[in-house]
C-alpha positions in Angstrom: 122.6 75.7 154.4 124.8 73.3 156.5 127.1 76.2 157.5 124.3 78.6 158.2 122.7 75.9 160.4 125.9 75.3 162.3 126.6 79.0 162.7 123.2 79.6 164.2 123.9 76.7 166.6 127.2 78.1 167.7 125.8 81.6 168.4 122.9 80.3 170.5 125.0 77.8 172.4 126.3 78.6 175.9 128.2 76.9 178.6 125.0 76.4 180.7 123.5 74.1 178.1 125.0 71.1 176.2 125.5 71.6 172.5 123.3 68.6 171.7 120.3 70.4 173.6 120.9 73.5 171.5 121.0 71.3 168.4 117.6 69.7 169.3 116.0 73.2 169.8 117.4 74.5 166.5 115.8 71.6 164.7 112.4 72.7 166.0 113.0 76.3 165.0 114.2 75.4 161.5 111.1 73.2 161.1 108.8 76.0 162.1 107.1 73.7 164.7 104.6 75.6 166.8 103.1 72.7 168.9 104.8 72.7 172.3 104.0 69.0 172.8 105.8 68.2 169.5 108.8 70.4 170.4 109.4 69.1 174.0 108.5 65.5 173.0 109.3 63.7 169.7 111.3 66.6 168.1 113.5 67.2 171.2 114.2 63.4 171.4 115.1 63.1 167.8 117.4 66.1 167.8 119.5 64.6 170.6 119.5 61.2 168.9 120.5 62.7 165.5 123.3 64.7 167.1 124.7 61.6 168.8 124.5 59.7 165.5 126.4 62.4 163.7 129.1 62.4 166.4 129.4 58.6 166.3 129.9 58.8 162.5 133.3 60.4 163.4 134.0 58.1 166.3 133.3 60.9 168.8 130.0 59.9 170.3 130.9 61.1 173.8 131.9 64.6 172.8 129.8 67.6 173.7 130.5 69.5 170.5 130.9 68.8 166.9 133.0 70.9 164.5 131.6 72.7 161.5 133.5 70.3 159.1 132.2 67.2 160.9 128.7 68.5 160.8 128.8 69.2 157.1 130.4 65.8 156.3 127.8 64.0 158.4 125.0 65.9 156.8 126.3 65.1 153.3 126.5 61.4 154.0 123.0 61.4 155.4 121.6 63.0 152.3 123.2 60.3 150.1 120.8 57.7 151.5 118.1 57.7 148.8 117.3 54.0 149.0 115.2 52.7 151.9 117.5 49.8 153.0 120.2 52.4 153.8 117.8 54.6 155.6 116.5 51.6 157.7 120.0 50.8 158.8 120.8 54.4 159.7 117.7 55.3 161.6 117.5 51.9 163.3 120.9 52.5 164.7 119.9 56.0 165.7 116.9 54.9 167.7 119.0 52.2 169.4 120.9 55.0 171.0 124.3 53.2 171.1 122.9 49.7 171.5 122.8 46.8 169.0 119.1 46.3 169.5 115.8 48.1 170.3 113.9 47.6 173.5 110.1 48.2 173.7 110.6 51.6 175.1 112.9 52.5 172.2 110.4 51.0 169.7 107.5 53.1 171.1 109.7 56.2 171.0 110.7 55.4 167.4 107.1 55.1 166.3 106.1 58.4 168.0 109.0 60.3 166.5 108.4 58.8 163.0 104.8 59.9 163.2 105.6 63.4 164.3 108.3 64.0 161.7 106.2 62.5 158.9 103.3 64.9 159.6 105.8 67.7 159.5 107.2 66.6 156.1 103.6 66.4 154.8 102.8 69.9 156.1 100.1 68.5 158.5 99.6 70.0 161.9 100.9 67.7 164.7 98.1 66.1 166.9 98.0 62.9 168.9 95.0 61.3 170.6 94.4 58.3 172.8 93.3 56.3 169.6 96.7 57.1 168.1 98.5 55.8 171.2 96.5 52.5 170.8 97.7 52.2 167.2 101.3 52.9 168.1 101.2 50.2 170.9 99.7 47.8 168.3 102.7 48.5 166.0 105.2 47.8 168.8 103.3 44.7 169.8 103.3 43.4 166.2 107.0 44.3 165.8 108.3 42.7 169.0 105.9 39.9 169.5 106.7 38.1 172.8 110.3 39.3 172.9 111.6 42.3 174.9 114.4 43.1 172.4 114.6 43.4 168.6 117.8 43.1 166.5 118.1 44.7 163.1 117.5 41.5 161.1 114.2 40.8 162.8 113.2 44.5 162.5 114.0 44.4 158.8 112.0 41.2 158.2 108.9 42.6 160.0 109.0 46.1 158.5 109.5 44.8 155.0 106.2 43.0 155.1 104.1 45.2 157.5 105.6 48.8 157.5 108.1 49.2 154.7 108.0 53.0 154.6 108.2 53.7 158.3 111.3 56.0 157.9 110.3 57.8 154.7 108.7 60.7 156.4 111.6 61.0 158.8 114.1 61.1 156.0 112.0 63.6 154.1 111.9 65.8 157.2 115.7 65.6 157.7 116.3 66.4 154.0 114.1 69.5 154.3 115.9 70.7 157.5 119.4 70.2 156.2 118.9 71.5 152.7 116.2 74.1 153.2 114.1 72.7 150.4 111.6 69.9 149.8 112.7 66.5 148.7 111.9 66.0 144.9 108.4 64.6 144.5 109.6 61.6 142.5 111.7 60.5 145.5 108.8 60.8 148.1 107.5 57.4 148.8 104.9 57.7 151.6 103.3 61.1 152.0 100.4 61.2 154.5 97.0 62.1 153.0 94.7 64.7 154.5 91.2 63.7 155.7 88.3 65.8 154.4 85.5 66.5 156.9 87.5 64.7 159.6 86.7 65.3 163.3 88.8 63.7 166.0 87.0 61.0 168.1 83.9 61.1 165.7 85.6 58.6 163.3 87.2 55.2 163.7 90.0 56.7 161.6 92.7 58.7 163.5 95.8 60.5 162.2 98.1 57.9 163.7 96.2 55.3 161.7 96.5 57.3 158.5 100.3 57.6 159.0 100.6 53.8 159.7 98.5 53.0 156.6 100.5 55.4 154.4 103.6 53.6 155.4 102.4 50.2 154.0 99.6 50.7 151.4 100.6 51.2 147.7 100.9 54.6 146.1 97.6 54.3 144.3 95.8 55.2 147.5 97.9 58.4 148.3 99.1 59.8 145.0 96.9 61.9 142.7 96.2 60.7 139.2 97.6 63.7 137.3 95.9 62.8 134.0 92.5 62.8 135.6 93.1 66.0 137.5 94.5 67.8 134.5 91.4 67.0 132.5 89.4 69.3 134.9 91.5 72.3 134.0 89.5 72.8 130.8 86.3 73.3 132.9 85.2 76.9 132.1 83.5 77.1 135.5 86.8 77.0 137.3 87.9 80.3 138.8 91.5 81.4 138.8 91.8 80.6 142.4 90.4 77.1 142.0 92.7 76.5 139.0 95.8 77.5 141.0 94.8 75.3 143.9 94.3 72.3 141.6 97.7 72.9 140.0 99.3 73.2 143.4 97.8 69.9 144.5 99.3 67.9 141.5 102.7 67.4 143.3 101.1 66.8 146.7 99.4 63.9 148.3 95.8 63.0 147.6 93.1 63.8 150.2 90.7 61.1 151.5 87.0 61.9 151.7 84.5 60.3 154.0 82.0 58.3 152.0 80.2 56.3 154.8 80.3 56.5 158.6 78.0 54.2 160.5 78.0 56.4 163.5 76.5 59.3 161.4 74.6 57.5 158.6 73.4 54.4 160.4 74.6 50.8 160.5 72.6 49.0 157.8 73.2 47.5 154.4 70.9 49.9 152.7 72.7 53.0 154.1 76.1 51.4 153.3 75.0 50.8 149.7 73.6 54.3 149.2 76.9 56.0 150.2 79.5 53.7 148.5 77.9 52.6 145.3 79.0 54.4 142.1 82.3 55.5 143.7 84.8 54.1 141.1 88.1 54.7 142.8 90.2 53.1 145.5 88.7 53.0 149.0 89.8 52.4 152.6 87.2 50.6 154.7 87.6 50.4 158.5 85.7 47.8 160.5 85.7 47.9 164.3 84.3 45.0 166.3 84.3 43.1 169.5 87.7 42.3 171.0 89.3 45.7 170.3 89.6 44.6 166.7 90.0 47.1 163.9 90.6 45.8 160.4 91.3 47.8 157.2 90.2 46.7 153.8 92.2 48.6 151.2 90.6 48.2 147.8 92.1 49.5 144.6 88.7 49.4 143.0 85.3 50.7 144.1 82.7 48.6 145.9 80.5 46.5 143.6 77.8 44.0 144.2 77.8 40.6 142.4 78.7 36.9 142.7 82.5 37.4 141.9 85.3 38.6 144.0 86.9 41.9 143.1 90.1 43.8 143.9 93.4 44.1 142.0 97.0 43.6 142.9 97.0 46.7 145.2 94.2 45.3 147.4 95.3 44.7 151.0 93.7 43.4 154.3 95.3 44.7 157.4 94.7 44.3 161.1 95.3 47.6 162.9 94.6 46.7 166.5 95.3 44.9 168.9 98.2 43.9 166.6 99.3 45.8 163.6 100.0 43.4 160.6 99.3 42.8 157.0 96.9 39.8 156.9 96.6 39.3 153.0 97.8 41.3 150.0 96.6 41.1 146.3 93.2 40.4 144.9 90.6 39.4 144.2 89.7 39.4 147.9 86.2 40.9 148.5 82.8 39.6 147.5 79.6 41.5 148.1 76.4 39.6 147.4 72.9 40.9 148.0 70.6 39.0 145.6 72.0 35.6 144.6 70.7 32.6 146.6 73.5 30.4 145.3 76.0 32.2 147.5 75.6 33.4 151.1 74.4 37.0 151.2 76.6 39.6 152.8 80.2 40.8 152.5 82.9 38.1 152.4 86.6 39.1 152.9 89.4 36.7 152.2 91.1 35.3 149.1 90.1 31.7 149.8 86.3 31.2 149.9 86.8 28.1 152.0 88.8 30.0 154.6 87.2 33.5 155.0 88.7 35.9 157.5 85.7 38.2 157.9 82.0 37.9 157.0 79.5 40.6 157.5 76.0 39.2 157.1 73.4 41.2 155.1 71.6 42.2 158.3 74.8 44.0 159.4 74.1 42.8 163.0 77.5 41.1 163.6 80.9 40.1 162.3 82.2 36.6 161.8 85.9 36.7 162.5 87.5 33.4 161.5 84.1 31.8 162.0 83.6 33.4 165.5 80.6 35.7 166.0 81.5 39.2 167.2 79.5 42.3 167.9 80.1 45.0 165.3 80.9 48.5 166.6 81.6 50.8 163.6 82.0 50.6 159.8 83.3 53.5 157.7 84.6 54.0 154.2 87.0 56.6 152.9 87.3 57.4 149.2 91.0 57.7 148.0 90.3 58.8 144.4 90.6 62.3 142.9 88.0 65.0 143.3 86.8 64.0 139.8 85.9 60.6 141.1 83.7 62.0 143.9 82.1 64.4 141.5 81.1 61.6 139.1 79.6 59.7 142.0 77.5 62.7 142.9 76.4 63.2 139.3 75.3 59.6 139.1 73.3 59.9 142.4 71.6 63.0 141.0 70.7 61.3 137.8 69.3 58.3 139.7 67.2 60.6 141.8 65.7 62.3 138.8 64.9 59.0 137.1 63.2 57.8 140.3 61.1 60.9 140.4 60.3 60.6 136.8 59.0 57.0 137.1 56.9 58.0 140.2 55.0 60.6 138.2 54.4 58.3 135.2 50.8 56.9 135.0 50.2 53.5 133.4 47.0 53.6 131.1 46.3 50.0 130.4 42.9 50.5 128.8 44.1 53.1 126.3 47.6 51.8 125.7 47.0 48.0 126.0 47.4 47.3 122.2 50.8 49.1 122.2 51.9 47.7 125.6 55.1 45.6 125.4 53.6 43.3 128.1 50.9 42.2 125.7 53.4 41.1 123.1 55.4 39.2 125.7 52.3 37.4 126.9 51.4 36.5 123.3 54.9 35.1 122.8 54.4 32.9 125.8 51.2 31.4 124.3 48.7 33.3 126.5 45.7 34.6 124.7 45.1 38.3 125.3 42.3 39.0 122.9 39.2 37.9 124.9 35.6 38.5 123.8 35.0 41.1 126.5 38.0 43.0 125.3 36.5 42.9 121.8 33.0 44.1 122.9 31.5 40.5 123.0 29.7 38.7 125.7 30.7 35.7 127.9 
């Protein structure tokens, strides 16, 4: 594959255009990229940077051409980098473009390229909106802080905590281009999930946000539970087509489905409860409020009401804008109280009950952010479980609806059924006399 790649480059190259420019174009053609914006922007940039990096591997970074042998050797060395620390060093140096540090322009370019290539490796069409740009700027802001330059040690420290899989999609993409085959699924770390019923600008979620989240949240939010999916294969109602589609999805990333969107369903506790209750799978909750703040509550368990905090070891609280960072990790972290008067009603977020990060009162009329009242803008919840998890929620809702209708039609006949009514026995146990004279045909 390396030799075929190089031969195609050599045939297309001409003296009017540098070899590295042809290399960049060939990457786009081998990737099958159709979006002109992706080709002329991130892909073109990455092609030139990768070519320079391959040349510098042989100490010839200023050369206009690379030999077939040098190309094959550089490619083989690149494919040996299965561990993330090695990938971080290689691609950090690549985006530095000959320097020992990243500046903010390099950093923003690195984020844009990583996003583009990760979508490509996940077979998702490349798109980018204004909301994505805001997320990318937040990542750069969090990565650099007040500094204008970033050395590798500071980059490693920040990414290890806040964006550990930033280069996974990049390396997956390069692996596919250089070998002509997909990277083995057991070596894929951070695939990007697809969003079901997603419409750009109608959700708080954006594809850039999905990519950033997939680079930090645990695999339980993005990988399909194969045992749960395989149990559905025995369903006699499945057609051959549906069966093939389910089998094909086993090795791919899990899709996220919209459970609740305040812009569509209304911003109220009742609407929120109706749409998220009985969903027993991991969820991603986005909260947008005053101050350009967007927070993400990643829960490895479904939402449940009560007086105890919930959430396992994969639970995370992230701030997405205006600064991208992991605020807290590990559970239990979330408490949702509707009925108890011993604890303040509403949604409490934070591991320490004495130092809560976010509180949403039961009226859903504001957000308390570190104790400061802020106007709430949007709230939405995405289900990250399998299709079986969503199906079970729908079945539970249908059962509850039938039970409600059944009780509405039931008529209580006290005069005829009083002797057999369980309320009568309860009153008697409490010492209240229920056999009065009038009920026995006597007079007062």
